[in-house]
C-alpha positions in Angstrom: 0.0 -0.1 -0.1 1.3 3.5 -0.8 2.2 5.9 2.0 0.2 8.6 0.3 -3.3 9.2 1.9 -4.7 9.7 -1.5 -4.0 5.9 -2.2 -5.0 4.5 1.3 -2.0 5.6 3.4 -2.3 7.6 6.7 -3.0 11.2 6.6 -0.1 13.6 7.5 -2.3 15.9 9.3 -5.3 14.8 11.3 -6.1 17.8 13.4 -8.7 20.2 12.0 -7.2 23.6 11.1 -8.7 26.9 12.7 -12.0 27.8 11.1 -12.7 30.9 9.3 -14.5 33.0 10.2 -13.9 33.0 13.8 -16.3 34.5 16.2 -16.7 34.9 20.2 -18.6 36.5 22.8 -17.3 40.0 21.8 -19.2 39.5 18.6 -22.3 38.5 20.5 -22.0 41.6 22.8 -21.8 44.2 20.1 -24.7 42.5 18.1 -27.0 42.5 21.1 -26.3 46.4 21.5 -27.6 46.7 18.0 -30.4 44.4 18.2 -31.7 45.7 21.4 -31.9 49.2 19.8 -34.0 50.4 16.9 -31.2 51.1 14.4 -30.1 48.0 12.6 -29.4 49.5 9.2 -29.4 53.1 9.7 -28.9 53.8 6.1 -25.2 53.8 6.6 -25.2 56.5 9.2 -25.4 54.6 12.6 -23.2 55.1 15.5 -21.2 52.0 14.9 -20.8 52.8 11.2 -19.2 56.1 12.2 -16.9 54.2 14.4 -15.8 51.8 11.6 -15.2 54.7 9.4 -13.0 56.6 12.0 -11.2 53.7 13.4 -10.5 52.0 10.1 -9.2 55.2 8.5 -7.1 56.2 11.6 -5.7 52.5 11.5 -4.5 53.0 7.7 -3.1 56.3 8.4 -5.6 58.7 6.6 -8.3 61.1 7.6 -11.8 59.8 6.2 -13.6 56.5 5.7 -16.9 55.3 4.2 -18.0 51.9 4.7 -20.1 50.3 2.1 -22.0 47.5 0.8 -18.7 45.6 -0.5 -15.2 46.1 -1.8 -16.5 46.2 -5.5 -19.1 49.0 -5.3 -16.5 50.9 -3.1 -14.3 51.0 -6.3 -17.2 51.9 -8.8 -18.2 54.7 -6.3 -14.8 56.1 -6.2 -14.5 56.2 -9.9 -17.8 57.8 -10.1 -17.0 60.3 -7.9 -13.8 61.2 -10.0 -16.0 61.4 -12.9 -14.8 58.4 -14.8 -17.2 56.9 -17.3 -17.8 56.1 -21.3 -14.9 57.0 -23.2 -12.3 56.7 -20.4 -9.6 54.2 -19.6 -8.6 52.5 -16.5 -5.4 50.3 -16.3 -5.7 46.9 -14.2 -3.4 44.3 -13.6 -4.5 41.3 -15.6 -4.2 38.7 -12.8 -6.6 39.5 -10.1 -10.1 38.8 -8.8 -12.9 40.1 -11.4 -14.2 42.5 -9.1 -11.6 45.0 -9.9 -12.7 45.0 -13.6 -16.1 45.0 -12.7 -15.9 48.2 -11.0 -14.5 49.9 -14.3 -17.0 48.3 -16.3 -19.8 49.5 -14.0 -19.1 53.0 -14.7 -18.9 52.4 -18.5 -15.0 52.9 -19.0 -12.9 50.7 -20.7 -10.4 48.2 -18.7 -6.8 48.1 -19.9 -5.0 44.8 -18.7 -1.2 44.8 -18.4 1.2 42.4 -17.0 2.3 41.6 -13.4 5.8 41.3 -11.6 6.7 37.5 -11.5 8.1 38.0 -7.8 4.9 39.6 -6.4 2.2 39.1 -8.8 1.3 42.8 -8.5 1.0 45.3 -11.6 4.5 45.8 -13.6 4.8 49.5 -13.3 6.9 49.5 -16.6 4.0 47.8 -18.4 1.5 50.1 -16.7 3.1 53.3 -18.1 3.4 51.7 -21.5 -0.3 51.2 -21.4 -1.1 54.8 -20.4 -2.9 56.8 -23.4 -4.6 60.3 -23.7 -7.7 58.4 -22.6 -6.3 56.9 -19.4 -7.8 58.4 -16.1 -6.9 55.9 -13.4 -4.9 52.9 -12.6 -5.9 50.3 -9.7 -2.8 48.6 -8.5 -3.9 45.3 -6.3 -2.2 44.4 -3.5 -2.4 40.9 -4.3 -2.7 38.3 -1.6 -1.6 40.9 0.8 1.9 42.0 -0.5 1.7 45.5 -1.2 2.5 46.6 -4.8 5.5 48.9 -5.3 3.5 52.0 -5.1 6.0 54.7 -5.1 6.9 54.3 -8.9 3.2 53.7 -9.7 2.3 57.0 -8.0 5.1 58.9 -9.6 4.0 57.5 -13.0 0.6 58.4 -12.5 1.3 61.9 -11.3 3.6 62.4 -14.4 0.4 61.6 -16.5 -2.3 63.1 -14.1 -4.2 60.0 -13.4 -5.7 58.7 -10.4 -4.6 56.0 -8.3 -7.0 53.7 -6.5 -5.4 51.0 -4.3 -7.4 47.5 -4.5 -6.6 46.7 -1.0 -9.1 44.0 -0.6 -6.6 41.4 0.4 -4.1 43.4 2.2 -5.5 44.7 5.5 -2.6 45.6 7.8 -0.1 45.3 5.3 3.1 47.9 5.5 4.8 49.3 2.4 7.9 51.6 3.5 6.6 52.1 6.9 3.1 53.3 5.7 0.0 51.4 5.7 -1.7 50.1 2.7 -4.6 52.5 2.2 -2.6 55.6 2.6 -0.5 55.2 -0.5 -2.5 56.5 -3.5 -5.6 59.0 -3.9 -7.8 56.5 -2.2 -8.0 52.7 -1.4 -10.7 50.0 -1.4 -10.9 47.3 1.2 -13.1 44.2 1.3 -14.8 42.9 4.4 -16.2 40.0 2.6 -16.4 36.7 4.7 -13.1 35.2 3.6 -11.0 38.5 4.1 -8.5 38.9 7.3 -10.8 41.3 8.6 -14.4 40.5 7.8 -17.9 41.2 8.5 -19.4 38.9 6.4 -20.0 41.3 3.4 -19.1 44.6 3.0 -16.5 47.0 2.1 -14.9 50.7 2.8 -13.2 53.6 0.9 -10.6 55.4 2.7 -8.9 58.5 1.7 -7.2 61.9 2.7 -9.5 63.6 0.5 -12.5 64.5 2.5 -14.7 65.8 -0.4 -14.1 62.5 -2.2 -15.4 60.5 0.9 -18.1 62.6 1.7 -19.5 62.4 -1.8 -19.4 58.5 -1.6 -20.6 58.5 2.2 -23.6 61.0 1.8 -24.4 61.0 -1.9 -23.3 58.5 -4.4 -23.6 55.6 -2.0 -27.1 56.8 -0.7 -29.3 57.7 -3.6 -27.5 60.9 -4.6 -28.7 62.9 -1.8 -27.0 65.9 -0.4 -23.6 66.2 1.2 -23.3 67.1 4.9 -26.0 69.9 5.8 -27.7 69.3 2.5 -28.5 65.7 3.4 -32.0 65.0 3.1 -34.1 61.5 3.0 -36.3 62.7 -0.3 -34.0 65.3 -1.9 -31.8 63.9 -4.5 -29.0 65.9 -6.7 -27.2 63.4 -8.6 -27.7 59.8 -9.7 -26.6 57.6 -7.0 -27.0 53.9 -5.9 -27.8 52.2 -2.8 -24.6 50.8 -1.2 -25.1 50.9 2.4 -23.6 49.2 5.2 -25.6 48.3 8.3 -25.1 48.7 12.1 -25.4 44.7 12.2 -22.3 44.5 9.8 -20.4 47.1 11.8 -20.9 45.5 15.2 -19.2 42.1 13.9 -16.4 44.1 12.2 -15.6 46.1 15.5 -15.4 43.0 17.3 -12.9 41.5 14.8 -11.0 44.5 14.7 -10.1 43.9 18.3 -8.1 40.6 17.7 -7.0 41.3 14.2 -3.5 42.6 15.0 -2.6 39.7 17.4 -4.0 37.5 14.3 -1.5 39.6 12.0 1.3 38.8 13.9 0.6 35.2 14.1 0.3 34.8 10.3 3.6 36.8 9.7 5.4 34.6 12.0 4.0 31.2 10.8 4.5 32.3 7.1 8.0 33.0 7.7 8.7 29.7 8.8 6.6 27.8 6.4 8.6 30.0 3.7 11.8 28.6 5.0 10.5 25.0 4.9 9.1 25.1 1.7 11.8 26.7 -0.1 13.9 23.8 0.6 11.6 21.6 -1.6 12.2 21.4 -5.1 9.2 22.2 -7.4 7.9 24.6 -4.9 8.7 28.3 -5.0 7.2 30.5 -2.4 6.8 34.1 -3.5 9.4 36.4 -1.7 8.9 39.3 0.3 10.3 42.3 -1.2 12.3 44.9 0.7 10.0 47.5 0.6 7.3 45.4 2.1 7.6 45.9 6.1 4.5 43.7 6.5 2.9 41.2 4.4 -0.8 41.0 4.9 -1.0 37.2 4.2 -4.4 36.9 2.9 -3.0 34.2 1.0 0.3 32.4 1.0 1.3 32.1 -2.6 4.1 29.4 -4.2 4.9 28.6 -7.9 4.1 24.8 -8.5 7.0 23.2 -11.1 5.4 19.8 -12.3 8.6 18.7 -13.9 10.1 18.6 -10.0 7.0 16.4 -9.2 7.5 13.5 -11.9 5.4 15.5 -14.3 2.1 15.4 -12.3 -0.3 18.3 -12.7 -1.1 20.8 -10.3 -4.6 19.2 -9.8 -3.3 16.0 -9.0 -0.8 17.7 -6.6 -3.5 19.6 -4.8 -5.8 16.5 -4.7 -3.0 14.6 -3.1 -2.3 17.5 -0.6 -6.1 17.4 0.3 -6.0 13.8 1.2 -3.1 14.6 3.5 -5.1 17.1 5.4 -3.7 20.3 3.6 -6.3 22.4 2.0 -4.7 23.9 -1.1 -6.0 25.5 -4.1 -5.2 27.5 -7.3 -5.8 31.2 -7.6 -7.1 32.6 -11.0 -7.6 30.1 -13.6 -7.0 32.5 -16.4 -5.9 36.0 -17.2 -8.7 38.3 -16.9 -8.7 39.3 -20.6 -9.4 35.6 -21.5 -12.8 35.5 -19.3 -15.8 34.5 -21.5 -17.6 37.8 -20.6 -15.8 39.6 -23.4 -17.1 36.9 -25.9 -20.8 37.2 -24.7 -21.5 40.6 -23.4 -20.9 43.6 -26.0 -21.6 45.9 -23.2 -18.0 45.6 -21.5 -15.0 46.8 -23.1 -11.2 46.1 -22.4 -8.0 45.9 -24.5 -4.7 44.3 -23.3 -1.2 44.1 -23.8 1.0 41.0 -24.2 1.1 39.5 -20.7 3.4 36.2 -20.4 3.9 36.6 -16.6 0.1 36.6 -16.1 -0.2 33.3 -18.3 2.4 31.7 -16.2 0.8 32.4 -13.0 -2.5 31.1 -14.1 -0.7 28.0 -14.8 1.5 27.4 -12.1 0.4 29.3 -8.7 -1.2 27.6 -5.9 -2.1 29.0 -2.3 -2.6 28.3 1.2 -5.5 30.5 3.0 -4.6 32.5 5.9 -6.4 30.9 8.4 -4.1 27.9 8.0 -1.5 30.2 9.6 -3.3 30.6 12.6 -2.8 27.1 13.6 -0.1 26.0 15.9 3.6 26.2 14.7 3.8 22.4 14.7 0.6 21.9 12.5 2.3 24.6 10.0 5.5 22.2 10.2 3.8 19.3 9.3 2.0 21.2 6.3 5.6 21.4 4.8 6.0 17.7 5.8 2.8 16.9 3.7 4.4 18.7 0.5 7.5 16.9 0.8 5.8 13.4 1.2 3.8 14.1 -2.1 6.7 15.1 -3.9 8.8 12.0 -2.7 6.1 9.6 -4.0 4.7 11.9 -6.9 5.2 9.1 -9.4 2.4 7.1 -7.7 -0.1 9.9 -8.9 0.8 10.0 -12.3 -2.4 7.9 -13.3 -4.8 9.6 -11.1 -7.4 11.5 -12.2 -7.8 15.2 -11.0 -9.5 18.2 -12.1 -8.4 22.0 -12.0 -12.0 23.0 -11.4 -12.3 20.9 -8.2 -9.4 23.2 -6.6 -10.3 26.6 -7.7 -11.5 29.5 -5.4 -11.5 30.1 -1.7 -12.9 27.8 1.0 -15.7 30.0 1.6 -17.0 30.0 -2.0 -16.5 26.2 -2.0 -18.5 25.5 1.1 -21.4 27.9 0.2 -21.7 26.4 -3.3 -21.7 23.1 -1.8 -24.4 24.1 1.0 -26.5 25.4 -1.6 -26.4 22.2 -3.8 -24.9 23.5 -6.9 
């Protein structure tokens, strides 16, 4: 009998991993405060929402914040507030979650996809500048997996060409770039509070910026049916076309409780990620992405690595994932294709995009795997056994060559998989 768990051998890890999301007594206390009162939604203006806005903006090192319905509409509202729309172009990395592009399409602008840096999978500033045209109005660098993009040269190029910089920090809560928190590095920043994120309230998002007029326009008007700003705010007077992007007091209560343990969790993730990187770095065929010198703290929403099938007896990435899952280690691929290959561009003529050659993105779609952040919250010994499981699979990879495995079974976050399974689809 094989030693591989997939083929009947013993599992490397039998303990359960820390669950995500986590909750405790503090969430219940703050939720009870909301539920015992008469302001559950508050049209995005309740006291707990105000506390979230102030506390998270201060945490990022900026002056203003506006919590909204999710981390996609947050970017859309920011683009709308800047007057970006049909005829304009917005530069986006070709390797990210589709939400970044959705925000651009939602305002009617054209997405321009550019390639990424192989060391970080963040936008390549050289490719970004090459893509700038007279129609370019903004760039959205994504801090993928929690590693900050190299923002200083990005901002320098943007200033030279007179374009806005919107940080997509959905995966990078708490990350630090050259001593500055992510969220304080561009003209504005968008964060997600969706359930899989390191700081979450089930759903939600926030825009943060030092530009008070921008944030007020989003908070009072564009995200609340186009009502007036500040003293002009009125429930039934509408000055511009806006949408309903309201955050709720219930969500804010959850987030405030989550925030209280966030820094401690961050430090645990950083320490365990460093240990895991050392252990995996010694296994041929596994190449953890390095932390760049400008990154003072990685956000570790995901722990990313390149997988080289040649060092694993030619087995596919899906076969590798299947074997690891059987050993008790959840492991997935990230994005299955460059965004410019998404079928929506063949089926929906309402969305427009163009792209330049993106060889690094093509490679990343084929070779990247990840471990989710909650695995890094386990005991250090369990994290060490994760690396043992990877080495075990590599040492016996030849036994997997004839096993069937599909990439689609190992795509996306555990939250998405769990929700899909429970929905029966």
